[in-house]
C-alpha positions as CSV (number, residue, x, y, z in Angstrom):
1,M,104.6,80.3,113.6
2,A,105.4,76.7,114.4
3,S,104.4,75.3,117.8
4,A,106.8,74.1,120.4
5,K,106.3,70.6,119.1
6,G,107.6,71.6,115.7
7,E,104.2,71.3,114.0
8,Q,103.5,73.3,110.9
9,P,101.3,76.3,111.3
10,K,97.7,76.0,110.1
11,S,96.6,78.1,107.2
12,V,94.5,81.2,108.0
13,R,91.7,82.4,105.8
14,Y,91.2,86.1,105.2
15,S,88.5,87.9,103.2
16,V,89.9,91.0,101.6
17,T,88.6,93.5,99.1
18,L,91.2,94.6,96.6
19,V,91.2,98.0,94.9
20,P,91.0,97.7,91.1
21,P,94.8,98.2,90.5
22,A,95.6,95.5,93.0
23,A,93.1,93.1,91.5
24,R,94.5,93.7,88.0
25,A,98.0,93.1,89.4
26,V,96.9,89.8,90.9
27,D,95.3,88.7,87.6
28,D,98.4,89.8,85.6
29,L,100.6,87.8,87.9
30,V,98.4,84.7,87.7
31,E,98.6,84.9,84.0
32,A,102.4,85.5,83.9
33,T,103.4,82.9,86.5
34,G,100.8,80.2,86.2
35,L,100.3,80.4,90.0
36,N,96.8,80.6,91.5
37,K,95.5,83.7,93.2
38,A,96.2,82.5,96.7
39,D,99.8,81.7,95.9
40,V,100.3,85.0,94.2
41,I,98.9,86.9,97.2
42,N,100.9,84.7,99.7
43,R,104.1,85.5,97.8
44,A,103.3,89.2,97.6
45,V,102.7,89.4,101.4
46,Q,105.9,87.5,102.1
47,I,108.0,89.7,99.8
48,Y,106.5,92.9,101.3
49,A,107.3,91.6,104.8
50,F,110.9,90.9,103.8
51,L,111.4,94.3,102.2
52,E,109.7,96.1,105.1
53,E,112.0,94.4,107.6
54,R,115.1,95.3,105.6
55,M,114.0,99.0,105.2
56,R,113.4,99.2,109.0
57,E,117.1,98.2,109.3
58,G,118.0,101.2,107.1
59,K,118.6,99.3,103.9
60,V,117.4,100.5,100.5
61,V,115.8,98.6,97.6
62,L,117.7,99.0,94.3
63,L,116.9,97.6,90.9
64,R,119.7,97.1,88.4
65,G,119.0,97.0,84.7
66,P,120.9,95.1,82.0
67,D,122.9,98.3,81.4
68,E,124.1,98.2,85.1
69,K,122.2,101.4,85.9
70,E,120.7,101.3,89.4
71,E,117.3,102.7,90.3
72,R,116.2,103.2,93.9
73,V,112.7,101.9,94.7
74,H,110.6,103.9,97.2
75,I,107.9,101.8,98.9
76,V,105.2,103.9,100.6
């Protein structure tokens, strides 16, 4: 959150222990995107926050394939 003076927020350091599937997902995303682990995790948290806010508004998450078929995504 920016301060009243318009300054950029400072980074916050967290130490987390990831379960094996989450650690593999981070490694896979690092490989696929070329981003570093911190950037992958930062993006994941921001995407989750975005989706969570929309779902609280009553919206749903849909994926549409090349065949135009839609699949509803349930995030638990």
